[in-house]
BAFILUM-628171 format. One record per residue (C-alpha): residue in three letters; x negated, y negated, z negated. Coordinates in steps of 0.001 Angstrom, whole numbers, padded with zeros to 6 digits, always signed. Example, Ala and Ser with C-alpha at 12.3 -4.5 7.8 and 13.67 -1.06 7.14 Angstrom:
! BAFILUM-628171
Ala-012300+004500-007800;Ser-013670+001060-007140;
! end
This chain:
! BAFILUM-628171
Met-110277-224906-096034;Thr-109198-227261-093270;Leu-111623-229422-091304;Ala-110435-232385-093368;Asp-111169-230538-096632;Glu-114641-229592-095400;Ala-115347-233141-094284;Ile-114204-234661-097579;Ala-116327-232273-099642;Trp-119364-233026-097458;Tyr-118762-236784-097672;Gln-118541-236780-101449;Ala-121993-235199-101620;Asn-123731-236948-098722;Ala-122166-240342-097965;Arg-124426-243348-097629;Asp-124255-245857-100475;Leu-122998-248891-098556;Pro-121815-252057-100331;Trp-118440-252297-098587;Arg-117603-248804-099844;Gln-117867-249728-103504;Pro-114633-249439-105547;Asp-114574-253183-106253;Thr-114808-254179-102577;Thr-111837-256317-101591;Pro-109786-255833-098414;Trp-111468-259009-097148;Gly-114849-257377-097675;Val-113694-254337-095712;Leu-112412-256524-092876;Val-115691-258456-092705;Ser-117689-255222-092631;Glu-115602-253736-089849;Val-116025-256806-087646;Met-119764-256979-088322;Leu-120279-253273-087634;Gln-118890-253531-084107;Gln-121861-252824-081805;Thr-124330-253553-084628;Pro-126345-251037-086716;Val-125712-250708-090445;Val-129302-251700-091291;Arg-128731-255143-089753;Val-125208-255575-091076;Glu-125849-254859-094760;Pro-127897-258007-095619;Ala-125661-260171-093424;Trp-122534-258807-095131;Arg-123952-259505-098597;Ser-124825-263089-097651;Trp-121429-263660-096040;Met-119499-262303-099026;Thr-121579-264351-101462;Arg-120755-267530-099591;Trp-117169-266673-098605;Pro-115802-264104-101069;Asp-112250-264524-099788;Pro-110443-265776-096664;Ala-109591-269143-098213;Ala-113266-269943-098782;Leu-114125-269324-095125;Ala-111016-271075-093818;Ala-111984-274210-095750;Asp-115258-274494-093793;Pro-115572-275453-090122;Val-116069-272655-087624;Ser-119584-273971-086956;Glu-120632-272721-090401;Ala-119424-269223-089555;Ile-121438-269282-086325;Arg-124523-270450-088240;Met-124099-267803-090908;Trp-123717-265119-088244;Gly-127372-265630-087416;Arg-128809-263037-085043;Leu-126231-260277-085484;Gly-125291-260652-081828;Tyr-121939-261128-080105;Pro-121308-264370-082053;Arg-117721-264661-080908;Arg-117057-262203-083720;Ala-117890-265019-086145;Met-115256-267182-084501;Arg-112718-264368-084712;Leu-113429-263870-088405;His-112948-267572-089022;Ala-109678-267556-087053;Cys-108633-264483-089043;Ala-109340-266255-092324;Val-107280-269275-091256;Ala-104384-267045-090182;Ile-104518-265044-093436;Val-104315-268265-095438;Asp-101535-269727-093297;Arg-099410-266595-092908;His-100184-264481-095978;Gly-101151-266860-098756;Gly-104826-265939-098510;Arg-104313-262198-099024;Val-105328-259719-096333;Pro-102035-258016-095430;Asp-101584-254299-096078;Asp-099023-253821-093313;Leu-100566-252428-090099;Asp-098412-254524-087777;Gln-099333-257685-089669;Leu-103001-256735-089509;Leu-102781-256152-085762;Ala-101196-259581-085349;Leu-104268-261329-086800;Pro-106623-263023-084302;Gly-109213-260648-082927;Val-107954-257597-084835;Gly-107518-254665-082489;Thr-106279-251108-082842;Tyr-109425-249802-084490;Thr-110041-252694-086900;Gly-106429-252916-088031;Arg-106223-249202-088753;Ala-109633-249231-090463;Val-108603-251990-092874;Ala-105242-250375-093631;Thr-106988-247065-094281;Phe-110249-247993-095996;Ala-108976-251003-097953;Tyr-105466-249820-098815;Gly-105768-246022-098672;Gln-103073-245543-096056;Arg-102702-242624-093653;His-103656-243741-090157;Pro-105883-242129-087546;Val-109011-244322-087461;Val-110916-243489-084298;Asp-114251-244893-083180;Thr-117005-243410-081004;Asn-118313-241287-083870;Val-114920-239840-084746;Arg-114093-239073-081120;Arg-117383-237201-080734;Val-116839-235083-083874;Val-113280-234141-082924;Cys-114209-233506-079306;Arg-116994-231111-080290;Ala-115459-229377-083300;Val-111931-228958-081931;Glu-112133-229153-078137;Gly-115556-227616-077651;Lys-116792-230417-075408;Pro-120160-232152-075822;Asp-118856-235687-075864;Ala-115728-237797-075597;Gly-114902-240399-072991;Pro-116049-244013-073105;Thr-112889-245467-074664;Thr-110332-244489-077270;Thr-107040-243241-075861;Ala-103638-242415-077300;Ala-104626-238750-077086;Asp-107624-239421-079342;Leu-105371-240983-081965;Thr-102972-238057-081757;Ala-105797-235514-082087;Met-107195-237258-085161;Glu-103803-237686-086795;Ala-103204-233928-086483;Leu-106308-233319-088620;Leu-105328-235665-091450;Pro-103804-234338-094685;Glu-100280-235516-095413;Asp-101371-237042-098716;Glu-102331-240682-098080;Glu-105312-240763-100423;Arg-106869-237621-098964;Ala-106059-238744-095438;Ala-107979-241973-096021;Lys-110927-239999-097433;Ala-110848-237683-094425;Ser-110937-240618-092031;Ile-114103-242088-093517;Ala-115633-238609-093820;Phe-115172-237821-090116;Met-116670-241195-089240;Glu-119690-240645-091475;Leu-120263-237190-090017;Gly-120439-238646-086534;Ala-122770-241416-087654;Ile-125423-239347-089410;Val-124952-235660-088528;Cys-122983-235108-085322;Thr-124926-237746-083413;Ala-124835-238169-079660;Arg-128321-236974-078765;Ser-129770-235187-081811;Pro-126981-233529-083798;Lys-128030-231856-087042;Cys-125789-228832-086624;Ala-127391-226934-089495;Asp-126317-229718-091887;Cys-122770-229973-090581;Pro-119855-228700-092685;Phe-118219-227547-089425;His-121233-225401-088486;Asp-119363-222091-088629;Val-116198-223247-086851;Cys-117360-225914-084394;Ala-115989-224908-080990;Trp-118798-226647-079107;Arg-121554-224946-081111;Leu-119890-221537-080919;Arg-119749-221831-077149;Gly-123470-222496-077075;Glu-122948-225464-074827;Pro-125954-227743-074270;Leu-125945-231500-074692;Pro-125081-233442-071544;Glu-128069-234531-069518;Gly-129044-238137-070120;Pro-127556-240446-072738;Ser-123780-240440-073106;Arg-123885-244179-072573;Lys-126621-246155-070878;Pro-128435-248377-073372;Gln-127551-252019-072892;Lys-130356-254133-071511;Tyr-131077-257329-073448;Ala-134429-258776-072395;Gly-134019-261251-069579;Thr-130214-261184-069620;Asp-127788-264050-070068;Arg-127150-262643-073566;Gln-130747-263343-074482;Val-130595-266867-073095;Arg-127320-267526-074906;Gly-128933-266340-078117;Leu-131902-268677-077659;Ile-129614-271657-077070;Leu-127479-270807-080105;Glu-130580-270429-082260;Val-131575-274040-081502;Leu-128067-275336-082218;Arg-127720-273360-085457;His-130733-275102-086956;Ala-129937-278554-085632;Thr-128823-281289-088021;Ala-127772-283602-085198;Pro-126502-283253-081616;Val-129083-281541-079417;Pro-129954-283167-076065;Arg-129864-281022-072964;Gln-133594-281678-072478;Arg-134280-279782-075721;Leu-132158-276849-074591;Asp-133992-276844-071262;Leu-137102-275712-073120;Val-135688-272372-074230;Trp-135728-270724-070774;Asn-137473-271572-067525;Asp-134823-270317-065085;Asp-132630-273376-064501;Leu-129708-271500-062963;Gln-129604-268803-065621;Arg-129960-271325-068433;Ala-127141-273448-067029;Arg-124960-270368-066623;Ala-125628-269284-070201;Leu-124862-272731-071586;Ser-121696-273003-069520;Gly-120601-269583-070806;Leu-121137-270654-074412;Val-118973-273716-073809;Glu-116274-271646-072103;Asp-116279-269204-075016;Gly-115795-272068-077472;Leu-119078-271476-079286;Val-120687-274722-078117;Glu-119171-278138-077468;Pro-120566-280966-075337;Leu-120838-284286-077139;Gly-121052-287292-074892;Glu-122724-286777-071521;His-125944-284990-072442;Asp-125748-283667-076024;Phe-124440-280392-077427;Ile-123331-279092-080835;Leu-121926-275943-082343;Ala-118151-275649-082139;Gly-116489-277413-085046;Asp-119373-279760-085829;Ala-118110-282789-083923;Pro-115866-285519-085299;Arg-112486-285630-083618;Gly-112342-287546-080369;Glu-115983-287144-079458;Ile-115778-283934-077442;Gln-116237-284395-073727;Pro-115767-281900-070896;Leu-118924-280241-069558;
! end
């Protein structure tokens, strides 16, 4: 059996039961899940995805609402610009494709905020096409099993895509199954710091294990600090604006953090990113909440 065959057989017996993997999940549901899962654990994404899909079951439903509603619905998932990108995606899908998520990879890649990974993931997982879908988990599995190295580099390269494509079956349906199987293996078995080698279908052929190589010292990536960062302050400001039913005065936002310079920097960054808009001289709202003509420069 090939590595792909082994991975598929393992996946069919061990895959997590996630809602966006159900047979009735639409391509829109797959796209939403892929955007939400960027830098966010599954346990936090699952309830958010269900709520999002209940409210906006298709691109047209989201496109009909202002972007402020997407930012509100995003809640505390983090990196809220993803909500704006999803809204922009929905608008583009309605305008360019009649409300249907395209199945052509080039058309997917042309959507706002859709990069190499997301476009290939949607084409593969939603439409069953044969594309190498490579994220951190996939790169780690391939690097260990095939190249005998403990971990891959920090970013996906053309070589990573080529290496993954060489492992895919020619049959489109099985290639798509192999892609999700490799990803799942990296997520729950071939993890960065505590791989469960005894449970891995590649146990007997993994080049890294057969070499007896140890894990690299220290984490493969330094954990991102959150407490006390501008990200935290931005999140506190957005939390106030999400729950506001009227423009929020700067004095109210001043209460969320006691460092004036950091708070001002965080607020300015939110405005620059298009997540927050100044209204008048001293009030602020979520992007998309203001009537036309009332937005003023910061």
